C-alpha positions as CSV (number, residue, x, y, z in Angstrom):
1,X,12.4,-15.2,6.4
2,X,9.5,-14.0,8.4
3,X,7.5,-11.0,7.3
4,X,8.7,-9.1,10.4
5,X,12.2,-9.2,9.0
6,X,11.1,-7.5,5.8
7,X,10.7,-3.8,6.5
8,X,12.2,-0.4,5.9
9,X,12.6,2.7,8.0
10,X,14.2,3.4,11.4
11,X,11.6,5.7,13.0
12,X,8.6,7.4,11.5
13,X,9.8,8.1,8.0
14,X,8.7,5.7,5.3
15,X,12.0,4.9,3.8
16,X,15.6,4.2,4.8
17,X,18.8,3.9,2.8
18,X,20.3,0.4,3.4
19,X,23.6,-0.7,2.0
20,X,21.8,-1.3,-1.3
21,X,19.3,0.9,-3.0
22,X,16.4,2.6,-1.3
23,X,13.7,0.0,-1.8
24,X,10.8,-1.2,0.2
25,X,8.7,-4.3,0.2
26,X,11.0,-7.4,0.1
27,X,14.1,-5.2,0.2
28,X,17.3,-5.2,-1.8
29,X,18.4,-8.1,-3.7
30,X,17.0,-11.2,-2.1
31,X,16.0,-14.6,-3.4
32,X,12.3,-15.0,-4.1
33,X,10.6,-15.1,-0.7
34,X,7.7,-17.4,0.1
35,X,5.0,-15.5,1.9
36,X,5.2,-16.1,5.6
37,X,2.2,-17.2,7.7
38,X,3.2,-14.4,10.1
39,X,1.1,-11.8,8.1
40,X,-1.4,-11.1,10.8
41,X,-3.1,-8.3,12.7
42,X,-1.8,-6.9,15.9
43,X,-4.2,-6.8,18.9
44,X,-5.9,-3.4,19.0
45,X,-4.4,-0.9,21.3
46,X,-5.4,2.6,22.3
47,X,-1.8,3.6,22.7
48,X,-0.3,2.2,19.4
49,X,0.2,5.7,17.8
50,X,2.6,6.8,20.6
51,X,4.9,3.7,20.2
52,X,8.1,3.8,18.1
53,X,7.5,1.9,14.9
54,X,8.7,1.1,11.4
55,X,6.4,1.5,8.5
56,X,6.1,-1.6,6.3
57,X,5.1,-1.9,2.6
58,X,4.8,-5.3,1.0
59,X,3.7,-6.4,-2.5
60,X,2.6,-10.0,-2.8
61,X,2.1,-11.8,-6.1
62,X,0.0,-15.0,-6.1
63,X,-1.5,-17.4,-8.6
64,X,-3.2,-20.8,-8.6
65,X,-0.6,-23.5,-8.6
66,X,2.2,-21.4,-7.3
67,X,3.4,-20.2,-3.9
68,X,2.7,-16.5,-3.1
69,X,5.9,-14.4,-3.2
70,X,6.8,-11.0,-1.8
71,X,8.3,-8.8,-4.5
72,X,10.7,-5.9,-4.0
73,X,9.1,-2.7,-5.3
74,X,10.5,0.8,-5.7
75,X,7.2,2.5,-6.2
76,X,3.5,1.9,-6.5
77,X,0.4,3.9,-7.4
78,X,-3.3,3.2,-7.3
79,X,-6.8,4.7,-8.1
80,X,-9.9,3.7,-6.2
81,X,-13.4,4.6,-7.5
82,X,-17.0,4.2,-6.3
83,X,-18.6,3.9,-9.7
84,X,-18.5,0.9,-12.1
85,X,-15.1,2.0,-13.5
86,X,-12.4,-0.4,-12.4
87,X,-9.9,0.5,-9.7
88,X,-6.3,-0.3,-10.4
89,X,-2.8,-0.6,-8.9
90,X,0.6,-0.4,-10.6
91,X,3.9,-1.4,-9.1
92,X,7.5,-1.1,-10.2
93,X,9.9,-4.0,-9.4
94,X,13.5,-2.9,-9.7
95,X,15.8,-5.1,-11.8
96,X,14.8,-8.2,-13.7
97,X,15.8,-10.8,-11.1
98,X,12.1,-11.6,-10.5
99,X,11.1,-11.8,-14.2
100,X,10.5,-15.6,-14.2
101,X,8.6,-15.4,-10.8
102,X,6.3,-12.7,-12.2
103,X,5.8,-14.4,-15.6
104,X,4.8,-17.7,-13.9
105,X,2.1,-15.8,-12.0
106,X,0.9,-13.5,-14.8
107,X,-2.7,-14.9,-14.5
108,X,-2.8,-14.2,-10.8
109,X,-3.1,-11.2,-8.4
110,X,-1.0,-8.7,-6.6
111,X,-1.8,-7.3,-3.2
112,X,-0.3,-4.3,-1.5
113,X,-0.1,-4.3,2.3
114,X,0.8,-1.5,4.6
115,X,1.5,-1.7,8.3
116,X,3.9,-1.2,11.2
117,X,6.5,-3.1,13.1
118,X,6.7,-1.9,16.7
119,X,10.2,-1.5,18.0
120,X,9.4,-2.0,21.6
121,X,7.9,-5.5,21.2
122,X,8.7,-6.6,17.6
123,X,5.0,-7.1,17.0
124,X,3.7,-6.3,13.5
125,X,0.5,-5.2,12.0
126,X,-0.2,-5.5,8.2
127,X,-3.4,-4.8,6.4
128,X,-4.2,-5.2,2.7
129,X,-4.7,-1.9,0.9
130,X,-5.8,-3.4,-2.4
131,X,-5.8,-6.8,-4.2
132,X,-6.3,-6.8,-7.9
133,X,-6.1,-9.1,-11.0
134,X,-2.9,-8.8,-13.1
135,X,-3.7,-7.1,-16.4
136,X,-0.3,-6.4,-17.9
137,X,3.4,-6.9,-17.3
138,X,6.1,-4.8,-19.0
139,X,9.9,-4.7,-19.0
140,X,11.8,-1.4,-19.1
141,X,15.5,-1.7,-19.7
142,X,18.1,1.0,-20.2
143,X,21.9,1.2,-20.4
144,X,22.2,1.4,-16.6
145,X,19.0,0.1,-15.1
146,X,16.0,-2.2,-15.6
147,X,12.6,-2.7,-14.0
148,X,9.4,-4.5,-14.4
149,X,6.0,-2.8,-14.2
150,X,2.9,-4.8,-13.2
151,X,-0.6,-3.2,-13.6
152,X,-3.7,-4.9,-12.1
153,X,-7.4,-4.0,-11.9
154,X,-10.3,-4.8,-9.6
155,X,-13.8,-3.7,-8.8
156,X,-14.2,-2.5,-5.2
157,X,-17.2,-3.3,-3.0
158,X,-18.3,-0.4,-0.8
159,X,-18.6,-1.0,3.0
160,X,-19.1,2.6,4.1
161,X,-17.8,3.7,7.5
162,X,-17.0,6.9,9.4
163,X,-13.3,7.8,9.7
164,X,-11.7,10.7,11.6
165,X,-8.1,11.7,10.5
166,X,-5.8,14.1,12.2
167,X,-3.6,15.3,9.3
168,X,-4.4,17.0,6.0
169,X,-1.6,18.6,4.0
170,X,-3.7,20.3,1.4
171,X,-7.4,21.2,0.9
172,X,-9.1,22.4,-2.3
173,X,-12.7,23.2,-2.9
174,X,-13.8,23.8,-6.5
175,X,-16.6,26.1,-7.8
176,X,-18.7,23.0,-8.5
177,X,-18.6,22.0,-4.9
178,X,-16.1,19.1,-5.3
179,X,-13.5,18.8,-2.6
180,X,-10.0,17.3,-2.6
181,X,-7.9,16.6,0.5
182,X,-4.3,15.4,0.4
183,X,-3.1,13.4,3.4
184,X,-0.8,10.5,4.3
185,X,-1.5,6.9,3.4
186,X,-3.6,6.4,6.5
187,X,-4.6,3.2,8.3
188,X,-6.3,2.9,11.7
189,X,-5.2,0.0,13.9
190,X,-7.9,0.9,16.5
191,X,-10.9,0.6,14.3
192,X,-13.4,-1.9,15.7
193,X,-14.9,-3.3,12.5
194,X,-11.7,-4.7,11.0
195,X,-11.7,-2.3,8.0
196,X,-8.4,-0.4,8.5
197,X,-8.1,1.7,5.4
198,X,-10.1,4.6,3.9
199,X,-12.1,3.5,0.9
200,X,-14.6,5.0,-1.5
201,X,-18.0,5.5,0.2
202,X,-16.4,6.3,3.5
203,X,-17.3,9.5,5.4
204,X,-14.1,11.2,6.5
205,X,-13.8,14.0,9.0
206,X,-10.9,16.4,9.6
207,X,-10.9,19.3,12.0
208,X,-14.7,19.6,11.9
209,X,-15.1,19.3,8.1
210,X,-16.6,16.1,6.6
211,X,-16.6,14.7,3.1
212,X,-17.9,11.5,1.6
213,X,-15.1,9.9,-0.5
214,X,-15.8,8.8,-4.0
215,X,-12.3,8.8,-5.5
216,X,-8.8,8.1,-4.0
217,X,-5.5,8.6,-5.7
218,X,-2.3,7.1,-4.1
219,X,1.4,7.6,-5.0
220,X,4.2,6.0,-3.0
221,X,7.9,5.9,-4.0
222,X,11.3,6.1,-2.3
223,X,10.8,9.9,-1.7
224,X,7.2,10.4,-0.8
225,X,3.9,8.9,0.3
226,X,0.7,10.7,-0.7
227,X,-3.0,10.0,-0.8
228,X,-5.6,12.3,-2.2
229,X,-9.3,11.8,-1.3
230,X,-12.0,13.5,-3.3
231,X,-15.7,14.1,-3.0
232,X,-18.0,15.4,-5.8
């Protein structure tokens, strides 16, 4: 199955209710999927934002000696920092069908991708949000449901750039001068330098206001998608 077949949504919303549960990533119950070579970048276009598109989230688990696999996930969260503290990502995999696949790769990495599939051409664009080394795997089982949580850590390397965004849902300025903006999980297909996602160290501008980001908090599940960027 090509990566272009693994997506959710029917328009601009992040999620869609299929005949199964509302999941994203590899979708509702499927056999373990070998990562397709079709993860690639769409040619840059000035008009991409006006085109009808599906939003895509994928979580790839990989380890030496094993094929990379796309996992179904029901939620993920992450924290990105500029200092020496490690950044991390945590994902929830519904059910236990992928337990052996995950255990086999417990010494490997997980990578979260976000992107779009364009409905007019079936072209797709995916970019890695974070890749991190797996630190812990835990099983949660109840009388009616079960899931697996994977937590992974990494140290980010700054590559500062200037970014302009066109949407902020919430702004807060504290007495100490620190600033916090809440926006969508934002990627820019048209950037010229190949760095498509806001990262710590970037200078972000919205409606004439500018901050230098030193902390990012992300939460994505079947009901919402949120990113908070902070400057101290």
